[in-house]
NUZA-790843 format. One line per 10 residues: number of its first residue (from 1); for each residue x, y, z of N, C-alpha, C. Coordinates in nm, 4 decimals. Example, Ala and Ser with C-alpha at 12.3 -4.5 7.8 and 13.67 -1.06 7.14 Angstrom:
% NUZA-790843
1> 1.3190,-0.5690,0.7800,1.2300,-0.4500,0.7800,1.3200,-0.3300,0.7800; 1.2850,-0.2250,0.7080,1.3670,-0.1060,0.7140,1.2900,0.0030,0.7870
***
This chain:
% NUZA-790843
1> 8.4283,5.3816,9.3762,8.3676,5.2796,9.3584,8.3913,5.2747,9.1866; 8.3891,5.3849,9.0871,8.3355,5.3028,8.9897,8.4975,5.3682,8.8988; 8.5433,5.4376,8.8627,8.7255,5.4373,8.8856,8.7705,5.2536,8.9342; 8.7189,5.2335,9.0245,8.7825,5.1159,9.0691,8.7464,5.0023,9.0519; 8.6942,5.0007,8.9190,8.5548,4.8941,8.8118,8.5701,4.9250,8.7223; 8.6573,5.0441,8.6344,8.6349,5.0932,8.5477,8.6557,5.0073,8.3661; 8.7603,4.8933,8.3902,8.7902,4.8648,8.3076,8.6121,4.7158,8.2938; 8.6604,4.6486,8.4150,8.5189,4.5341,8.4106,8.4066,4.5622,8.3493; 8.3992,4.7584,8.4090,8.2429,4.7620,8.3776,8.2400,4.8198,8.2281; 8.3475,4.8659,8.1610,8.3123,4.8756,8.0274,8.3588,4.7686,7.8997
11> 8.4635,4.6601,7.9529,8.4560,4.5488,7.8779,8.3387,4.4635,7.8837; 8.2034,4.4838,7.9532,8.0896,4.4258,7.9477,7.9879,4.5191,7.8561; 7.8947,4.4570,7.8495,7.7921,4.5924,7.8827,7.7533,4.6820,7.9059; 7.7960,4.6300,7.9936,7.7146,4.7462,8.1480,7.6853,4.8975,8.1089; 7.8568,4.9820,8.0636,7.8495,5.0699,8.0654,7.7453,5.1109,7.9883; 7.7637,4.9934,7.8302,7.6674,5.1064,7.7232,7.5523,5.0924,7.7741; 7.4426,4.9812,7.8419,7.3737,4.9898,7.8939,7.3166,5.0958,8.0244; 7.4391,5.1624,8.0940,7.4347,5.2223,8.1787,7.3614,5.4396,8.1374; 7.4580,5.4173,8.0162,7.5316,5.5202,7.9361,7.3679,5.5653,7.8154; 7.2982,5.4506,7.7716,7.1813,5.4708,7.7427,7.0715,5.4756,7.7524
21> 7.0671,5.4349,7.8990,6.9647,5.4494,8.0120,6.9484,5.5906,8.0901; 7.0932,5.7016,8.0822,7.1189,5.8454,8.1135,7.0275,5.9116,8.0017; 7.0611,5.9014,7.8711,7.0848,5.9679,7.6832,6.9151,5.8816,7.6919; 6.8124,5.8736,7.8087,6.6885,5.8627,7.7306,6.6164,5.9025,7.7963; 6.6209,5.9889,7.9252,6.6005,6.0723,8.0665,6.5492,6.1719,7.9623; 6.4458,6.1589,8.0317,6.3971,6.3520,7.8906,6.4628,6.4260,7.9407; 6.5169,6.4780,8.0888,6.6017,6.5956,8.0991,6.7305,6.5845,7.9994; 6.7387,6.4883,7.9804,6.9007,6.3751,7.8776,6.8740,6.5481,7.7123; 6.7634,6.4056,7.7186,6.7410,6.4722,7.5567,6.6862,6.5668,7.4880; 6.5933,6.6747,7.5515,6.6314,6.8290,7.5528,6.7592,6.9093,7.5360
31> 6.9000,6.7844,7.6139,6.9826,6.8870,7.5046,7.1174,6.7753,7.4595; 6.9967,6.7428,7.3252,7.0873,6.6511,7.2973,7.0467,6.7321,7.1434; 7.1196,6.6486,7.0297,7.1091,6.7192,6.9198,7.1180,6.5994,6.7437; 7.0766,6.6111,6.7151,7.1626,6.5071,6.6206,7.1517,6.6147,6.4632; 7.1701,6.8086,6.4601,7.2462,6.8759,6.4400,7.3308,6.9142,6.4083; 7.4120,6.9027,6.5403,7.5270,6.9540,6.5510,7.6404,6.8960,6.6996; 7.6912,6.9614,6.7106,7.8054,6.8816,6.8690,7.8618,6.9875,6.8639; 7.9292,7.0033,7.0886,8.0021,7.0813,7.0536,8.1182,7.0114,7.0961; 8.3197,7.1000,7.1129,8.3547,7.0691,7.1148,8.4050,7.1501,7.2146; 8.5822,7.0986,7.2831,8.6552,7.1671,7.3752,8.7217,7.2269,7.2932
41> 8.6978,7.3683,7.2229,8.8127,7.4890,7.1933,8.9325,7.4642,7.1710; 8.9871,7.5060,7.2433,9.1373,7.4477,7.3101,9.2216,7.3621,7.2328; 9.1235,7.1939,7.2404,9.2104,7.1025,7.1523,9.2206,7.1345,7.0571; 9.0792,7.2183,6.9395,9.1124,7.2510,6.8303,9.2125,7.3798,6.8334; 9.2565,7.4282,6.9173,9.3222,7.5415,6.8670,9.5218,7.4281,6.8933; 9.4637,7.3743,6.9564,9.5896,7.2850,7.0008,9.6916,7.2182,6.8485; 9.5772,7.1198,6.8692,9.5417,7.0346,6.7482,9.6223,7.1499,6.5902; 9.5363,7.3043,6.5646,9.5887,7.3672,6.4192,9.6809,7.4573,6.4617; 9.7355,7.4313,6.5711,9.8873,7.4921,6.5863,9.9390,7.5448,6.4816; 9.9751,7.7138,6.4379,10.0519,7.6737,6.3238,10.2007,7.6459,6.3692
51> 10.3104,7.6602,6.4803,10.3662,7.6245,6.5326,10.4051,7.4564,6.4670; 10.3074,7.3733,6.4371,10.3186,7.2251,6.3709,10.3115,7.2307,6.2508; 10.2931,7.3594,6.1947,10.3367,7.3478,6.0542,10.4728,7.3596,5.9601; 10.4976,7.3405,5.9301,10.6837,7.2815,5.9412,10.7248,7.3123,5.7960; 10.8290,7.3173,5.7096,10.8445,7.3597,5.5297,10.8583,7.1341,5.5349; 10.8085,7.1383,5.3993,10.8606,7.0261,5.3756,10.9915,7.0105,5.3592; 11.0986,7.0784,5.2721,11.1843,7.0256,5.2699,11.2651,7.0812,5.3995; 11.2580,7.1357,5.4902,11.3424,7.1906,5.5972,11.3838,7.1117,5.6825; 11.4630,7.1575,5.7532,11.5614,7.1012,5.8706,11.4611,7.0158,5.9852; 11.3719,7.1174,6.0099,11.2710,7.0627,6.1292,11.3133,7.0437,6.2284
61> 11.4681,7.1481,6.2199,11.4103,7.1350,6.3739,11.4353,7.2661,6.4284; 11.4047,7.3010,6.5843,11.3678,7.4147,6.6501,11.4452,7.5046,6.6291; 11.4089,7.6268,6.5986,11.4784,7.7877,6.6073,11.6433,7.8076,6.7594; 11.7441,7.8065,6.6951,11.7696,7.8272,6.8557,11.7661,7.9572,6.9298; 11.7217,8.0050,6.9027,11.6799,8.0905,7.0054,11.6312,8.1069,7.1154; 11.5980,7.9826,7.1096,11.5759,7.9351,7.2876,11.3999,7.9475,7.2778; 11.3546,7.9073,7.4334,11.2144,7.8711,7.4026,11.1706,7.8329,7.4647; 11.2353,7.7221,7.4144,11.1956,7.5292,7.4284,11.0527,7.4566,7.3161; 11.0376,7.3322,7.3335,10.9217,7.2912,7.2452,10.8516,7.4140,7.2532; 10.8000,7.4345,7.3343,10.6523,7.6041,7.2601,10.7672,7.7102,7.2179
71> 10.8080,7.7447,7.2059,10.8895,7.9031,7.1974,10.7871,7.9581,7.0804; 10.7982,8.1015,7.1426,10.7489,8.2414,7.0360,10.7831,8.1731,6.9125; 10.6568,8.2975,6.7847,10.6751,8.2643,6.6542,10.6175,8.3112,6.6273; 10.6725,8.4109,6.5004,10.6324,8.5492,6.4142,10.5512,8.5127,6.2683; 10.4341,8.3922,6.2574,10.4317,8.3946,6.1187,10.4170,8.5077,5.9926; 10.4230,8.6219,6.0661,10.3899,8.6908,5.9618,10.4602,8.7332,5.8197; 10.3955,8.7376,5.7137,10.4811,8.7716,5.5833,10.5774,8.6473,5.5890; 10.4863,8.5184,5.6313,10.5410,8.3854,5.5552,10.4182,8.3271,5.4915; 10.4957,8.2979,5.3922,10.3406,8.2358,5.3105,10.3792,8.0741,5.2924; 10.2591,8.0610,5.3223,10.2970,7.8878,5.3138,10.1017,7.8210,5.2964
81> 10.1807,7.7154,5.1977,10.0493,7.6124,5.1659,10.0969,7.4681,5.1684; 10.0127,7.4766,5.1335,10.0369,7.2706,5.1862,10.1106,7.2654,5.0910; 10.1486,7.3062,4.9700,10.2472,7.2051,4.9061,10.3551,7.3110,4.9436; 10.4216,7.2955,5.0128,10.5696,7.3691,5.0588,10.5125,7.3289,5.2461; 10.4466,7.3007,5.2526,10.4441,7.3087,5.4266,10.3297,7.1973,5.4322; 10.3425,7.0929,5.6115,10.2962,7.0298,5.6915,10.2601,7.0625,5.7878; 10.1881,6.9015,5.8634,10.2014,6.9568,6.0305,10.2550,6.8266,6.0561; 10.3479,6.8628,6.1530,10.5127,6.7552,6.2027,10.2981,6.6217,6.2813; 10.1920,6.7892,6.3223,10.1265,6.6606,6.4762,10.0138,6.5403,6.3795; 9.9818,6.6040,6.2702,9.9049,6.5468,6.2100,9.8803,6.5409,6.0858
91> 9.9453,6.4874,5.9574,9.9798,6.4338,5.8695,9.8865,6.4624,5.7491; 9.7062,6.5167,5.8079,9.5711,6.5045,5.7405,9.5844,6.6450,5.7033; 9.6129,6.7467,5.8581,9.5894,6.8726,5.8610,9.6592,6.9535,5.7502; 9.5270,7.0385,5.7142,9.5314,7.1223,5.5751,9.4923,7.2700,5.6388; 9.5945,7.3803,5.5436,9.6562,7.4630,5.5594,9.4416,7.4925,5.4618
***
Protein backbone atom coordinates (compact mmCIF):
# COMPACT_ATOMS: atom_id res chain seq x y z
CA UNK A 1 0.00 0.00 0.00
CA UNK A 2 2.88 2.36 0.72
CA UNK A 3 4.38 1.95 -2.76
CA UNK A 4 0.96 2.56 -4.29
CA UNK A 5 0.66 5.95 -2.52
CA UNK A 6 4.37 6.83 -2.44
CA UNK A 7 4.15 9.91 -4.68
CA UNK A 8 1.23 11.35 -2.75
CA UNK A 9 2.98 10.76 0.57
CA UNK A 10 6.21 12.36 -0.63
CA UNK A 11 4.45 15.42 -2.05
CA UNK A 12 2.82 16.14 1.29
CA UNK A 13 4.74 16.52 4.50
CA UNK A 14 3.52 13.14 5.77
CA UNK A 15 6.77 11.42 4.75
CA UNK A 16 8.87 14.01 6.61
CA UNK A 17 6.71 13.65 9.71
CA UNK A 18 6.93 9.86 9.50
CA UNK A 19 10.73 9.94 9.16
CA UNK A 20 10.95 12.42 12.05
CA UNK A 21 8.87 10.13 14.23
CA UNK A 22 11.06 7.13 13.35
CA UNK A 23 14.28 9.05 14.06
CA UNK A 24 12.91 10.22 17.42
CA UNK A 25 12.49 6.64 18.68
CA UNK A 26 14.98 5.82 21.48
CA UNK A 27 16.05 2.57 19.79
CA UNK A 28 16.80 4.43 16.56
CA UNK A 29 18.59 7.35 18.26
CA UNK A 30 21.26 4.93 19.51
CA UNK A 31 22.06 4.10 15.87
CA UNK A 32 22.52 7.71 14.76
CA UNK A 33 25.67 9.81 14.88
CA UNK A 34 26.49 13.30 13.70
CA UNK A 35 30.20 12.40 13.64
CA UNK A 36 30.18 9.96 10.73
CA UNK A 37 28.03 8.16 8.21
CA UNK A 38 28.13 4.93 6.24
CA UNK A 39 27.66 4.28 2.55
CA UNK A 40 27.53 1.20 0.40
CA UNK A 41 31.13 0.63 -0.72
CA UNK A 42 30.10 -0.92 -4.02
CA UNK A 43 28.72 2.43 -5.17
CA UNK A 44 31.95 4.19 -4.31
CA UNK A 45 33.94 1.55 -6.18
CA UNK A 46 31.69 1.90 -9.21
CA UNK A 47 31.97 5.69 -9.20
CA UNK A 48 35.72 5.59 -8.70
CA UNK A 49 36.40 2.99 -11.36
CA UNK A 50 39.66 3.62 -13.15
CA UNK A 51 37.99 2.37 -16.33
CA UNK A 52 36.05 5.63 -16.51
CA UNK A 53 39.27 7.69 -16.41
CA UNK A 54 40.31 8.34 -20.00
CA UNK A 55 43.08 10.45 -21.56
CA UNK A 56 41.93 14.04 -22.10
CA UNK A 57 43.36 14.07 -25.63
CA UNK A 58 42.51 10.45 -26.45
CA UNK A 59 39.84 9.17 -28.80
CA UNK A 60 37.66 7.93 -25.94
CA UNK A 61 36.86 4.81 -27.94
CA UNK A 62 36.61 1.43 -26.21
CA UNK A 63 39.47 -0.99 -26.85
CA UNK A 64 39.09 -3.14 -29.92
CA UNK A 65 40.01 -6.36 -28.13
CA UNK A 66 36.33 -6.96 -27.31
CA UNK A 67 34.78 -7.45 -23.93
CA UNK A 68 31.94 -4.96 -24.27
CA UNK A 69 31.48 -1.80 -22.24
CA UNK A 70 33.10 -3.22 -19.11
CA UNK A 71 36.04 -5.08 -20.64
CA UNK A 72 38.99 -6.15 -18.50
CA UNK A 73 41.75 -3.57 -18.33
CA UNK A 74 45.30 -3.52 -17.02
CA UNK A 75 46.47 -0.09 -15.86
CA UNK A 76 49.80 -1.21 -14.38
CA UNK A 77 52.66 0.94 -15.60
CA UNK A 78 50.41 3.71 -16.93
CA UNK A 79 50.99 7.18 -15.52
CA UNK A 80 47.69 8.97 -14.91
CA UNK A 81 47.35 12.47 -13.52
CA UNK A 82 44.52 14.96 -13.25
CA UNK A 83 46.22 17.04 -15.93
CA UNK A 84 46.35 14.20 -18.48
CA UNK A 85 43.21 12.22 -17.64
CA UNK A 86 39.58 12.88 -16.73
CA UNK A 87 36.65 10.75 -15.66
CA UNK A 88 33.99 10.21 -18.32
CA UNK A 89 31.32 9.58 -15.68
CA UNK A 90 32.09 12.29 -13.11
CA UNK A 91 33.75 15.51 -14.30
CA UNK A 92 34.56 16.51 -10.70
CA UNK A 93 36.40 13.25 -9.93
CA UNK A 94 40.07 13.61 -9.06
CA UNK A 95 42.81 10.98 -9.18
